[in-house]
MITIPA-897891 format. One record per atom (N, C-alpha, C, O): y, z, x; residue number from 0; atom name. Coordinates in pm, 1 decimal. Example, Ala and Ser with C-alpha at 12.3 -4.5 7.8 and 13.67 -1.06 7.14 Angstrom:
// residues 2
BALUM        Y        Z        X   k  a
BALUM   -569.0    780.0   1319.0   0  N
BALUM   -450.0    780.0   1230.0   0 CA
BALUM   -330.0    780.0   1320.0   0  C
BALUM   -331.9    846.5   1423.6   0  O
BALUM   -225.0    708.0   1285.0   1  N
BALUM   -106.0    714.0   1367.0   1 CA
BALUM      3.0    787.0   1290.0   1  C
BALUM    113.8    803.9   1340.9   1  O
***
This chain:
// residues 94
BALUM        Y        Z        X   k  a
BALUM    821.8  -6681.5  -1462.3   0  N
BALUM    889.2  -6787.6  -1464.8   0 CA
BALUM    895.5  -6874.4  -1530.9   0  C
BALUM    788.8  -6905.6  -1583.7   0  O
BALUM   1015.6  -6957.8  -1564.1   1  N
BALUM   1058.2  -7052.6  -1696.5   1 CA
BALUM    985.8  -7179.5  -1642.6   1  C
BALUM    954.7  -7186.2  -1523.7   1  O
BALUM    963.3  -7264.6  -1716.9   2  N
BALUM    904.3  -7405.9  -1700.9   2 CA
BALUM   1008.0  -7458.0  -1673.5   2  C
BALUM   1104.0  -7397.8  -1721.6   2  O
BALUM   1048.1  -7600.1  -1580.4   3  N
BALUM   1142.5  -7668.0  -1608.8   3 CA
BALUM   1117.5  -7819.2  -1632.0   3  C
BALUM   1189.3  -7909.7  -1589.8   3  O
BALUM   1008.0  -7832.1  -1703.3   4  N
BALUM    943.5  -7975.2  -1751.1   4 CA
BALUM    910.5  -7979.1  -1899.7   4  C
BALUM    977.4  -7906.4  -1973.2   4  O
BALUM    836.2  -8038.7  -1940.8   5  N
BALUM    796.7  -8053.4  -2051.1   5 CA
BALUM    701.2  -8227.9  -2009.1   5  C
BALUM    749.8  -8338.2  -1984.0   5  O
BALUM    526.7  -8174.6  -2019.3   6  N
BALUM    422.7  -8274.2  -2072.3   6 CA
BALUM    361.7  -8300.2  -2214.8   6  C
BALUM    364.7  -8241.6  -2322.9   6  O
BALUM    311.6  -8401.9  -2170.9   7  N
BALUM    266.0  -8478.2  -2285.0   7 CA
BALUM    173.6  -8559.4  -2240.3   7  C
BALUM    197.4  -8587.0  -2122.7   7  O
BALUM     49.2  -8626.5  -2292.5   8  N
BALUM    -32.0  -8685.2  -2288.1   8 CA
BALUM     -2.0  -8802.3  -2374.3   8  C
BALUM     45.1  -8782.2  -2486.2   8  O
BALUM    -27.2  -8933.8  -2328.5   9  N
BALUM    -28.0  -9070.0  -2449.8   9 CA
BALUM   -155.1  -9142.5  -2403.1   9  C
BALUM   -215.1  -9142.7  -2295.6   9  O
BALUM   -174.4  -9200.7  -2514.4  10  N
BALUM   -306.9  -9321.5  -2524.4  10 CA
BALUM   -281.0  -9406.5  -2621.9  10  C
BALUM   -224.9  -9400.7  -2731.3  10  O
BALUM   -351.3  -9512.8  -2537.7  11  N
BALUM   -307.7  -9624.3  -2599.6  11 CA
BALUM   -454.0  -9754.4  -2530.5  11  C
BALUM   -476.0  -9772.3  -2410.8  11  O
BALUM   -514.1  -9809.6  -2621.8  12  N
BALUM   -626.1  -9842.0  -2621.0  12 CA
BALUM   -732.2  -9775.3  -2505.0  12  C
BALUM   -810.5  -9687.7  -2541.7  12  O
BALUM   -731.0  -9810.6  -2396.0  13  N
BALUM   -857.7  -9752.4  -2311.9  13 CA
BALUM   -780.8  -9675.0  -2182.8  13  C
BALUM   -830.1  -9602.2  -2096.7  13  O
BALUM   -661.6  -9712.3  -2199.6  14  N
BALUM   -549.6  -9605.0  -2136.8  14 CA
BALUM   -514.3  -9480.5  -2143.7  14  C
BALUM   -474.3  -9459.5  -2258.2  14  O
BALUM   -507.4  -9368.2  -2066.6  15  N
BALUM   -436.4  -9213.7  -2074.9  15 CA
BALUM   -330.9  -9235.8  -1969.5  15  C
BALUM   -338.3  -9300.1  -1864.9  15  O
BALUM   -215.5  -9156.7  -2029.6  16  N
BALUM   -112.2  -9148.8  -1908.0  16 CA
BALUM    -59.3  -8995.1  -1948.2  16  C
BALUM    -34.5  -8954.6  -2061.8  16  O
BALUM    -50.3  -8928.7  -1834.9  17  N
BALUM    -25.7  -8788.8  -1845.1  17 CA
BALUM    148.5  -8759.5  -1818.3  17  C
BALUM    197.1  -8757.5  -1705.2  17  O
BALUM    204.0  -8744.5  -1906.4  18  N
BALUM    374.9  -8725.1  -1874.1  18 CA
BALUM    453.2  -8652.8  -1797.3  18  C
BALUM    458.3  -8571.8  -1889.9  18  O
BALUM    505.3  -8614.5  -1733.5  19  N
BALUM    569.3  -8488.4  -1684.4  19 CA
BALUM    731.3  -8562.0  -1718.1  19  C
BALUM    748.6  -8676.0  -1675.0  19  O
BALUM    857.5  -8487.1  -1802.5  20  N
BALUM    971.8  -8528.5  -1838.4  20 CA
BALUM   1055.8  -8393.2  -1738.9  20  C
BALUM    987.9  -8297.8  -1701.0  20  O
BALUM   1150.5  -8398.4  -1717.9  21  N
BALUM   1254.4  -8300.5  -1698.0  21 CA
BALUM   1398.7  -8352.0  -1633.8  21  C
BALUM   1407.4  -8459.1  -1573.9  21  O
BALUM   1488.5  -8279.8  -1650.0  22  N
BALUM   1622.5  -8266.4  -1639.7  22 CA
BALUM   1661.8  -8391.2  -1456.3  22  C
BALUM   1648.7  -8375.9  -1334.9  22  O
BALUM   1706.2  -8489.8  -1541.3  23  N
BALUM   1734.8  -8570.8  -1395.1  23 CA
BALUM   1811.9  -8691.3  -1399.8  23  C
BALUM   1892.5  -8678.0  -1491.9  23  O
BALUM   1827.0  -8815.5  -1337.8  24  N
BALUM   1926.0  -8891.1  -1363.3  24 CA
BALUM   1874.0  -9052.1  -1351.9  24  C
BALUM   1927.2  -9151.5  -1302.4  24  O
BALUM   1704.0  -9023.8  -1443.2  25  N
BALUM   1625.4  -9141.1  -1525.5  25 CA
BALUM   1586.5  -9223.0  -1435.9  25  C
BALUM   1609.3  -9343.9  -1434.8  25  O
BALUM   1517.3  -9152.1  -1345.5  26  N
BALUM   1419.8  -9239.3  -1240.0  26 CA
BALUM   1275.5  -9194.7  -1332.0  26  C
BALUM   1261.3  -9095.0  -1402.8  26  O
BALUM   1171.8  -9310.2  -1302.5  27  N
BALUM   1055.9  -9324.7  -1351.1  27 CA
BALUM    974.5  -9378.8  -1243.1  27  C
BALUM    976.8  -9490.1  -1190.5  27  O
BALUM    873.6  -9236.4  -1212.5  28  N
BALUM    745.6  -9248.8  -1075.6  28 CA
BALUM    599.2  -9264.6  -1173.3  28  C
BALUM    546.6  -9177.6  -1242.8  28  O
BALUM    558.5  -9398.9  -1152.4  29  N
BALUM    434.9  -9428.1  -1198.1  29 CA
BALUM    378.4  -9401.8  -1166.9  29  C
BALUM    431.4  -9291.0  -1158.7  29  O
BALUM    248.3  -9380.1  -1105.8  30  N
BALUM    139.2  -9350.9   -992.5  30 CA
BALUM    154.2  -9367.6   -873.1  30  C
BALUM     93.0  -9434.0   -789.3  30  O
BALUM    298.2  -9259.1   -867.7  31  N
BALUM    360.8  -9190.0   -729.2  31 CA
BALUM    417.6  -9338.8   -671.7  31  C
BALUM    407.5  -9356.3   -550.2  31  O
BALUM    484.5  -9460.3   -764.3  32  N
BALUM    544.4  -9590.5   -732.3  32 CA
BALUM    618.5  -9562.4   -805.4  32  C
BALUM    586.2  -9495.3   -903.4  32  O
BALUM    742.1  -9602.7   -784.9  33  N
BALUM    858.7  -9646.0   -837.2  33 CA
BALUM    821.8  -9698.6  -1006.8  33  C
BALUM    702.0  -9724.1   -994.9  33  O
BALUM    854.3  -9725.7  -1141.7  34  N
BALUM    876.1  -9818.9  -1234.7  34 CA
BALUM    895.7  -9940.0  -1183.7  34  C
BALUM    794.7 -10005.8  -1208.7  34  O
BALUM    971.5 -10001.9  -1126.5  35  N
BALUM    976.7 -10142.9  -1053.0  35 CA
BALUM    899.5 -10224.0   -973.2  35  C
BALUM    918.4 -10343.8   -952.1  35  O
BALUM    808.9 -10152.0   -928.1  36  N
BALUM    703.0 -10135.8   -839.7  36 CA
BALUM    609.4 -10173.8   -881.8  36  C
BALUM    538.1 -10257.2   -825.9  36  O
BALUM    581.7 -10108.5  -1018.0  37  N
BALUM    429.3 -10078.0  -1085.9  37 CA
BALUM    404.8 -10174.0  -1197.4  37  C
BALUM    291.8 -10209.0  -1231.3  37  O
BALUM    530.4 -10220.8  -1260.8  38  N
BALUM    506.1 -10316.3  -1370.7  38 CA
BALUM    615.1 -10439.9  -1273.8  38  C
BALUM    733.3 -10408.1  -1260.4  38  O
BALUM    580.7 -10535.2  -1230.0  39  N
BALUM    663.0 -10560.4  -1108.2  39 CA
BALUM    685.4 -10737.4  -1183.3  39  C
BALUM    789.8 -10801.9  -1174.1  39  O
BALUM    583.1 -10775.1  -1240.0  40  N
BALUM    603.2 -10880.0  -1290.4  40 CA
BALUM    658.9 -10875.7  -1411.3  40  C
BALUM    671.2 -10988.0  -1460.2  40  O
BALUM    711.0 -10756.4  -1501.8  41  N
BALUM    760.7 -10839.3  -1644.1  41 CA
BALUM    887.2 -10682.5  -1659.4  41  C
BALUM    877.1 -10561.1  -1641.9  41  O
BALUM   1012.3 -10791.2  -1706.7  42  N
BALUM   1109.5 -10665.1  -1706.8  42 CA
BALUM   1123.9 -10642.2  -1844.9  42  C
BALUM   1206.4 -10569.1  -1899.7  42  O
BALUM   1020.0 -10724.0  -1905.4  43  N
BALUM   1009.0 -10682.0  -2026.5  43 CA
BALUM    907.9 -10521.8  -2075.8  43  C
BALUM    952.0 -10440.9  -2157.3  43  O
BALUM    800.6 -10509.6  -2020.4  44  N
BALUM    744.4 -10378.9  -2010.4  44 CA
BALUM    820.2 -10271.2  -1906.3  44  C
BALUM    777.3 -10156.0  -1899.2  44  O
BALUM    946.3 -10318.5  -1818.1  45  N
BALUM    999.0 -10191.9  -1785.6  45 CA
BALUM   1091.0 -10160.6  -1922.9  45  C
BALUM   1101.2 -10048.0  -1971.6  45  O
BALUM   1145.5 -10261.5  -1967.6  46  N
BALUM   1263.0 -10228.3  -2121.5  46 CA
BALUM   1163.9 -10109.5  -2243.9  46  C
BALUM   1219.0 -10018.6  -2305.9  46  O
BALUM   1065.7 -10130.9  -2249.9  47  N
BALUM    943.9 -10023.9  -2303.1  47 CA
BALUM    984.5  -9949.5  -2288.1  47  C
BALUM   1060.9  -9898.3  -2370.0  47  O
BALUM    955.3  -9896.9  -2167.3  48  N
BALUM    969.8  -9738.7  -2115.3  48 CA
BALUM   1083.0  -9681.9  -2132.7  48  C
BALUM   1070.0  -9564.1  -2099.5  48  O
BALUM   1213.0  -9708.3  -2175.6  49  N
BALUM   1317.7  -9694.3  -2189.3  49 CA
BALUM   1344.8  -9707.8  -2396.0  49  C
BALUM   1455.2  -9665.3  -2430.0  49  O
BALUM   1272.6  -9749.6  -2490.5  50  N
BALUM   1268.5  -9703.2  -2554.4  50 CA
BALUM   1312.2  -9558.8  -2622.0  50  C
BALUM   1398.9  -9529.8  -2704.4  50  O
BALUM   1226.9  -9491.6  -2560.1  51  N
BALUM   1228.0  -9353.1  -2642.9  51 CA
BALUM   1336.8  -9290.0  -2670.9  51  C
BALUM   1375.4  -9233.4  -2773.2  51  O
BALUM   1413.9  -9317.3  -2497.3  52  N
BALUM   1546.4  -9291.6  -2460.4  52 CA
BALUM   1655.8  -9353.9  -2561.3  52  C
BALUM   1715.7  -9283.9  -2642.9  52  O
BALUM   1672.4  -9470.9  -2549.4  53  N
BALUM   1765.0  -9577.1  -2647.4  53 CA
BALUM   1733.3  -9514.1  -2743.6  53  C
BALUM   1848.5  -9497.0  -2783.6  53  O
BALUM   1652.3  -9446.2  -2842.2  54  N
BALUM   1611.5  -9431.7  -2999.2  54 CA
BALUM   1696.4  -9339.1  -2998.6  54  C
BALUM   1773.7  -9347.9  -3094.0  54  O
BALUM   1727.1  -9197.7  -2887.2  55  N
BALUM   1756.7  -9074.9  -2875.5  55 CA
BALUM   1942.2  -9078.9  -2852.5  55  C
BALUM   2026.8  -8992.5  -2875.7  55  O
BALUM   1952.2  -9194.1  -2807.3  56  N
BALUM   2088.3  -9187.4  -2710.2  56 CA
BALUM   2068.4  -9131.2  -2557.1  56  C
BALUM   2164.0  -9109.9  -2482.6  56  O
BALUM   1924.3  -9109.1  -2518.4  57  N
BALUM   1938.2  -8981.9  -2422.7  57 CA
BALUM   1944.3  -9069.0  -2271.1  57  C
BALUM   1933.9  -8994.2  -2173.9  57  O
BALUM   1957.9  -9198.6  -2242.8  58  N
BALUM   1946.6  -9286.0  -2129.5  58 CA
BALUM   1988.3  -9197.0  -2005.2  58  C
BALUM   2073.5  -9108.2  -2002.2  58  O
BALUM   1912.1  -9240.3  -1910.0  59  N
BALUM   1955.7  -9173.2  -1758.2  59 CA
BALUM   1981.5  -9008.1  -1737.7  59  C
BALUM   2045.6  -8945.9  -1653.0  59  O
BALUM   1911.1  -8970.5  -1840.7  60  N
BALUM   1900.4  -8800.6  -1876.0  60 CA
BALUM   1785.0  -8718.2  -1791.0  60  C
BALUM   1791.6  -8599.4  -1759.6  60  O
BALUM   1680.6  -8807.8  -1762.1  61  N
BALUM   1560.9  -8717.9  -1768.4  61 CA
BALUM   1465.8  -8827.4  -1677.8  61  C
BALUM   1463.9  -8948.4  -1700.2  61  O
BALUM   1359.6  -8734.6  -1532.9  62  N
BALUM   1296.0  -8828.1  -1481.3  62 CA
BALUM   1213.5  -8784.2  -1549.3  62  C
BALUM   1207.7  -8701.2  -1640.1  62  O
BALUM   1113.2  -8880.6  -1470.9  63  N
BALUM    929.5  -8890.4  -1541.5  63 CA
BALUM    900.3  -8922.9  -1436.5  63  C
BALUM    951.0  -8989.5  -1346.2  63  O
BALUM    782.3  -8852.6  -1459.5  64  N
BALUM    665.8  -8897.6  -1320.2  64 CA
BALUM    552.5  -8871.9  -1418.3  64  C
BALUM    542.1  -8761.5  -1471.7  64  O
BALUM    471.0  -8966.7  -1442.3  65  N
BALUM    338.7  -9035.5  -1454.4  65 CA
BALUM    245.4  -9051.0  -1408.7  65  C
BALUM    280.3  -9097.8  -1300.4  65  O
BALUM    115.6  -9046.4  -1407.4  66  N
BALUM     25.1  -9050.1  -1389.0  66 CA
BALUM    -47.8  -9139.8  -1474.8  66  C
BALUM     -9.6  -9100.9  -1585.2  66  O
BALUM   -134.8  -9242.7  -1498.0  67  N
BALUM   -188.8  -9359.3  -1531.3  67 CA
BALUM   -318.9  -9370.4  -1509.7  67  C
BALUM   -359.7  -9360.5  -1393.9  67  O
BALUM   -426.1  -9397.4  -1636.8  68  N
BALUM   -548.4  -9508.5  -1600.4  68 CA
BALUM   -612.4  -9498.4  -1694.9  68  C
BALUM   -608.7  -9420.8  -1790.3  68  O
BALUM   -717.6  -9637.1  -1650.1  69  N
BALUM   -756.2  -9715.6  -1751.4  69 CA
BALUM   -679.9  -9833.9  -1790.1  69  C
BALUM   -561.5  -9847.1  -1759.0  69  O
BALUM   -747.1  -9922.0  -1859.0  70  N
BALUM   -730.8 -10019.3  -1986.9  70 CA
BALUM   -615.3 -10147.0  -1808.8  70  C
BALUM   -612.2 -10140.8  -1685.9  70  O
BALUM   -558.9 -10224.1  -1903.5  71  N
BALUM   -475.6 -10305.8  -1826.5  71 CA
BALUM   -313.4 -10248.1  -1847.0  71  C
BALUM   -292.5 -10147.5  -1914.8  71  O
BALUM   -211.2 -10317.8  -1785.8  72  N
BALUM   -133.1 -10303.5  -1749.9  72 CA
BALUM    -26.5 -10275.5  -1877.4  72  C
BALUM     44.5 -10175.0  -1876.3  72  O
BALUM    -21.6 -10372.0  -1986.0  73  N
BALUM     26.4 -10305.4  -2126.8  73 CA
BALUM     -8.2 -10212.8  -2185.3  73  C
BALUM     69.3 -10146.9  -2254.7  73  O
BALUM   -143.5 -10183.6  -2170.1  74  N
BALUM   -172.1 -10056.1  -2274.8  74 CA
BALUM   -183.1  -9949.0  -2193.5  74  C
BALUM   -189.0  -9840.8  -2251.8  74  O
BALUM   -189.4  -9947.3  -2025.5  75  N
BALUM    -98.5  -9834.3  -1978.3  75 CA
BALUM     59.0  -9818.9  -1998.6  75  C
BALUM    102.0  -9713.3  -2045.1  75  O
BALUM    135.8  -9910.7  -1968.4  76  N
BALUM    242.2  -9896.5  -2036.5  76 CA
BALUM    300.7  -9839.9  -2164.9  76  C
BALUM    389.0  -9755.7  -2180.7  76  O
BALUM    241.1  -9896.1  -2236.6  77  N
BALUM    251.5  -9839.4  -2392.6  77 CA
BALUM    228.1  -9688.6  -2456.5  77  C
BALUM    291.1  -9626.7  -2542.2  77  O
BALUM     81.5  -9647.4  -2358.8  78  N
BALUM     55.4  -9513.1  -2292.1  78 CA
BALUM    121.9  -9444.9  -2275.4  78  C
BALUM    105.3  -9331.5  -2320.1  78  O
BALUM    237.7  -9480.2  -2198.5  79  N
BALUM    349.3  -9418.7  -2117.9  79 CA
BALUM    464.3  -9393.1  -2223.2  79  C
BALUM    523.0  -9292.6  -2263.2  79  O
BALUM    470.5  -9527.0  -2250.1  80  N
BALUM    612.0  -9523.3  -2360.7  80 CA
BALUM    549.6  -9407.3  -2509.5  80  C
BALUM    621.2  -9407.4  -2609.6  80  O
BALUM    461.7  -9346.3  -2510.3  81  N
BALUM    378.5  -9289.7  -2603.7  81 CA
BALUM    397.8  -9130.5  -2510.5  81  C
BALUM    461.6  -9034.2  -2553.1  81  O
BALUM    348.9  -9134.5  -2420.8  82  N
BALUM    373.5  -9026.6  -2345.3  82 CA
BALUM    516.1  -8930.2  -2360.6  82  C
BALUM    527.8  -8809.8  -2383.3  82  O
BALUM    635.4  -9055.5  -2334.1  83  N
BALUM    755.9  -9006.5  -2295.0  83 CA
BALUM    810.5  -8974.3  -2450.4  83  C
BALUM    901.8  -8892.0  -2457.8  83  O
BALUM    761.9  -9032.4  -2572.4  84  N
BALUM    798.6  -8985.3  -2681.5  84 CA
BALUM    776.3  -8837.2  -2709.2  84  C
BALUM    851.8  -8751.6  -2755.3  84  O
BALUM    664.4  -8833.0  -2672.0  85  N
BALUM    562.5  -8680.7  -2687.6  85 CA
BALUM    672.5  -8614.5  -2657.0  85  C
BALUM    751.2  -8574.0  -2742.6  85  O
BALUM    686.5  -8598.5  -2535.8  86  N
BALUM    746.6  -8504.6  -2423.5  86 CA
BALUM    900.2  -8514.2  -2480.3  86  C
BALUM    975.3  -8421.9  -2448.9  86  O
BALUM    945.9  -8608.9  -2553.3  87  N
BALUM   1080.1  -8582.8  -2602.4  87 CA
BALUM   1102.9  -8495.4  -2716.1  87  C
BALUM   1210.9  -8438.5  -2732.0  87  O
BALUM    954.9  -8476.5  -2836.2  88  N
BALUM    944.2  -8391.5  -2911.2  88 CA
BALUM    982.7  -8251.3  -2883.3  88  C
BALUM   1050.2  -8164.0  -2937.8  88  O
BALUM    894.1  -8269.3  -2748.8  89  N
BALUM    853.4  -8106.1  -2725.8  89 CA
BALUM    948.9  -8073.0  -2657.9  89  C
BALUM    950.2  -7955.9  -2620.0  89  O
BALUM   1077.8  -8175.4  -2613.1  90  N
BALUM   1155.5  -8124.1  -2553.8  90 CA
BALUM   1319.8  -8084.8  -2671.3  90  C
BALUM   1413.6  -8009.8  -2644.2  90  O
BALUM   1295.5  -8179.1  -2812.6  91  N
BALUM   1364.6  -8134.1  -2901.6  91 CA
BALUM   1324.4  -8031.5  -2984.1  91  C
BALUM   1395.3  -8020.9  -3084.1  91  O
BALUM   1259.4  -7974.4  -2977.9  92  N
BALUM   1129.8  -7864.8  -3033.8  92 CA
BALUM   1164.3  -7728.6  -2940.1  92  C
BALUM   1123.6  -7617.2  -2973.1  92  O
BALUM   1214.5  -7743.6  -2864.6  93  N
BALUM   1210.8  -7606.6  -2739.8  93 CA
BALUM   1342.3  -7557.3  -2761.8  93  C
BALUM   1384.0  -7461.4  -2696.8  93  O
***
């Protein structure tokens, strides 16, 4: 059976994010909530999640599922961003 997703762990401060990246339409789900509900107070933090995709010109091509814990919102978003970056590296080296 072939694996149809790429997995990575991102850590920042005391936050740990387990990120799963798979082909899709660009949806991001964090702890079973859409990203816009998870970081409802800050469009800046939401834009940080898309930075790895913008750097590679791969926006809206992958769905992301994340389980994150520890730390505050900013540390969690940065851990997710690092996890996304690592998963994209796995994808590109596959």
